[in-house]
Structure formats: C-alpha cells, structure tokens
VOPAGU-2260 file (C-alpha; in pm, 1 decimal, decimal comma):
REM VOPAGU-2260
SITE   aa  ch    i         X         Y         Z
SITE  MET   A    0   10330,6   10130,9   10768,2
SITE  HIS   A    1   10506,7    9797,4   10741,2
SITE  GLU   A    2   10449,3    9540,5   11006,1
SITE  PRO   A    3   10602,5    9213,1   11064,2
SITE  LEU   A    4   10361,8    8931,9   11183,7
SITE  VAL   A    5   10314,7    8553,6   11203,0
SITE  VAL   A    6   10019,1    8440,6   10985,3
SITE  ALA   A    7    9958,0    8063,2   10994,4
SITE  GLU   A    8   10247,5    7982,9   11197,0
SITE  ARG   A    9   10474,7    8150,4   10923,7
SITE  PRO   A   10   10676,9    8474,7   10926,2
SITE  ALA   A   11   10487,5    8748,1   10721,9
SITE  TRP   A   12   10460,1    9106,6   10689,5
SITE  VAL   A   13   10176,2    9373,8   10618,1
SITE  ARG   A   14   10188,6    9717,4   10454,6
SITE  TYR   A   15    9894,2    9953,7   10480,4
SITE  SER   A   16    9850,6   10343,3   10538,1
SITE  PRO   A   17    9693,9   10375,9   10907,7
SITE  LEU   A   18    9397,2   10606,6   10923,6
SITE  GLY   A   19    9495,2   10960,7   11066,5
SITE  ALA   A   20    9643,4   11267,8   10931,3
SITE  GLN   A   21    9869,6   11119,0   10693,0
SITE  HIS   A   22    9637,7   10856,4   10572,8
SITE  ARG   A   23    9666,2   10804,4   10190,7
SITE  THR   A   24    9364,6   10686,5   10043,9
SITE  TRP   A   25    9498,6   10592,2    9726,9
SITE  SER   A   26    9759,5   10348,6    9884,2
SITE  SER   A   27    9704,9    9973,6    9853,1
SITE  VAL   A   28    9718,7    9704,6   10147,6
SITE  ALA   A   29    9956,9    9398,5   10113,0
SITE  VAL   A   30   10050,7    9095,6   10297,4
SITE  SER   A   31   10320,5    8864,8   10212,9
SITE  VAL   A   32   10373,0    8535,0   10390,3
SITE  TYR   A   33   10669,9    8302,1   10365,8
SITE  ASP   A   34   10645,7    7926,4   10372,4
SITE  ALA   A   35   10981,9    7766,2   10448,0
SITE  GLU   A   36   10861,9    7431,3   10368,5
SITE  THR   A   37   10823,2    7497,4   10003,0
SITE  GLU   A   38   11045,7    7797,9    9974,2
SITE  THR   A   39   10751,9    8014,3    9862,7
SITE  VAL   A   40   10636,5    8368,4    9928,5
SITE  TYR   A   41   10248,6    8429,9    9896,7
SITE  ARG   A   42   10141,1    8760,7    9824,1
SITE  VAL   A   43    9768,8    8929,4    9873,5
SITE  HIS   A   44    9705,1    9290,5    9759,6
SITE  GLY   A   45    9430,3    9503,4    9765,1
SITE  SER   A   46    9326,5    9839,7    9712,1
SITE  ILE   A   47    9205,0   10067,7   10011,3
SITE  GLY   A   48    8883,6   10153,6    9848,1
SITE  SER   A   49    8762,0    9779,7    9792,8
SITE  LEU   A   50    8880,4    9723,3   10150,9
SITE  ARG   A   51    8751,4   10020,4   10340,7
SITE  GLY   A   52    9091,4   10132,5   10477,3
SITE  GLY   A   53    9321,7   10129,1   10761,8
SITE  PRO   A   54    9418,7    9849,4   10983,5
SITE  MET   A   55    9066,0    9681,2   10880,8
SITE  ALA   A   56    9183,6    9650,9   10535,4
SITE  ALA   A   57    9486,8    9471,5   10656,1
SITE  GLU   A   58    9282,8    9244,5   10879,3
SITE  LYS   A   59    9092,3    9139,6   10564,5
SITE  LEU   A   60    9393,1    9057,4   10365,3
SITE  ILE   A   61    9544,2    8883,5   10680,3
SITE  ALA   A   62    9265,7    8646,0   10685,8
SITE  ILE   A   63    9262,2    8598,5   10312,6
SITE  ALA   A   64    9651,2    8496,8   10349,0
SITE  CYS   A   65    9578,9    8284,7   10630,0
SITE  SER   A   66    9304,0    8103,2   10417,7
SITE  LEU   A   67    9592,4    7979,5   10177,5
SITE  PHE   A   68    9687,3    7749,4   10454,1
SITE  LEU   A   69    9439,4    7697,8   10682,8
SITE  GLY   A   70    9064,3    7681,5   10694,3
SITE  GLU   A   71    8833,4    7971,9   10764,2
SITE  SER   A   72    8745,8    7884,1   11141,8
SITE  GLU   A   73    9120,1    7812,0   11204,9
SITE  CYS   A   74    9210,6    8172,4   11077,3
SITE  ALA   A   75    8949,7    8336,9   11302,1
SITE  GLN   A   76    9115,4    8607,1   11506,4
SITE  PRO   A   77    9053,9    8541,6   11890,4
C-alpha cells in the first residue's frame, strides 16, 4: 500500500503491507519525505520483521523520518 502524507510539514509518502489476508511478511516499509527548501528527498527503510509489521511499522518509520527535521517531542502524534 502507498499512502501520501505530510511529515514535519513536508510532502511525503509511506509504503507498507497492511495486516490482513494479503499481508506480505517479507515486504519492507519505506517512508520518503521531500524537503523543497533543500530539494532533497529523505528515505527511511525498514523490514517488517524488525518493526513488527503493518501500520505500526509505518508509524515507527514516520517518527524516524520526522526526527530528521524536528525533535522527538515535536514528532509525537496527537
């Protein structure tokens, strides 16, 4: 699954395999964030096994990507 989102006020996308009947345990999770000011794309990758899979894995990588721009407390989801 590919989803667009905003990370630290920057356009981004996340790719992961959602839990369910068609979940792929071997797939990776990826978050890409575009910083227009520097014209740079930051990519963070992880494996499902190391991140415990599904949307939870995506949330962890989104937090890591956010920490590239902001502090941990600023990246906490409400």
